[in-house]
C-alpha positions in Angstrom: 0.0 0.0 0.0 1.4 3.4 -0.9 0.4 6.6 0.8 0.9 10.3 -0.3 1.8 9.9 -3.9 4.3 7.1 -3.4 6.2 8.9 -0.6 5.2 6.6 2.1 5.2 2.8 1.7 3.2 0.9 4.4 5.4 -1.9 5.8 3.4 -3.1 8.8 0.4 -2.3 10.9 1.4 -1.2 14.4 -2.1 -0.7 16.0 -5.7 0.4 15.7 -8.2 2.1 17.8 -11.4 4.2 17.8 -10.0 7.0 15.6 -8.2 4.8 13.1 -4.9 2.9 12.8 -1.2 3.4 12.9 1.1 1.9 10.2 4.9 1.7 10.1 5.9 3.3 6.9 9.1 3.7 4.8 9.7 7.1 3.3 10.9 6.3 -0.2 13.2 9.3 -0.6 15.2 8.8 2.6 14.8 5.2 3.3 13.8 6.0 6.9 10.9 4.7 8.9 7.9 6.7 10.4 4.7 5.9 12.2 1.7 7.2 10.2 -1.6 7.6 12.1 -4.5 7.1 9.6 -7.7 8.7 10.9 -11.0 7.3 10.0 -13.0 9.2 7.4 -15.5 10.8 9.7 -15.9 14.6 10.3 -15.7 14.5 14.1 -12.4 12.4 13.9 -11.0 14.6 11.2 -11.6 17.8 13.3 -10.1 16.3 16.4 -7.0 15.1 14.5 -6.5 18.7 13.1 -6.6 19.9 16.7 -3.9 17.2 17.6 -1.7 18.4 14.6 -2.0 22.0 15.8 -1.2 21.1 19.4 1.8 18.9 18.6 3.2 21.4 16.1 3.1 24.0 18.7 4.6 21.9 21.4 7.4 20.8 18.9 8.2 24.3 17.6 7.6 26.6 20.5 8.1 24.5 23.7 10.6 21.9 22.6 12.4 23.1 19.5 15.7 21.3 20.5 13.9 18.0 21.2 15.0 17.9 24.9 11.7 17.2 26.6 10.7 13.9 25.0 7.6 15.2 23.2 6.8 13.0 20.1 7.8 14.8 16.9 5.2 15.4 14.3 6.8 15.3 10.8 4.1 15.8 8.3 0.4 15.5 7.8 -1.8 15.1 4.6 -5.1 13.8 3.3 -5.0 10.5 1.4 -8.2 9.0 0.0 -10.3 11.3 2.3 -8.4 10.2 5.4 -6.3 12.6 7.5 -2.8 11.0 7.9 -0.3 12.2 10.5 3.4 11.2 10.2 5.4 10.9 13.5 8.8 9.8 14.4 8.8 6.1 14.9 9.0 5.1 18.6 8.9 1.8 20.4 5.5 0.3 21.4 6.0 0.9 25.1 6.2 4.7 24.5 
């Protein structure tokens, strides 16, 4: 499965929940792995995920720009087949 115009290649399913699922993806240009949260195509979930994007972007840029406080790093977000997708650094499952 390819996401975002062949940029992300889904390699594994990491988990799922009420809002959607999380996939381990390979970024084709850099050969690095990320976690991509794929939000279910429902208006309430979409709006809540946009709030999550906004909060995490603010936390990353304003409150932890040097990545010293262990806040998950949001890398990208995009819409793919009407699903909001959020790309994060890939962390271990116990985090």
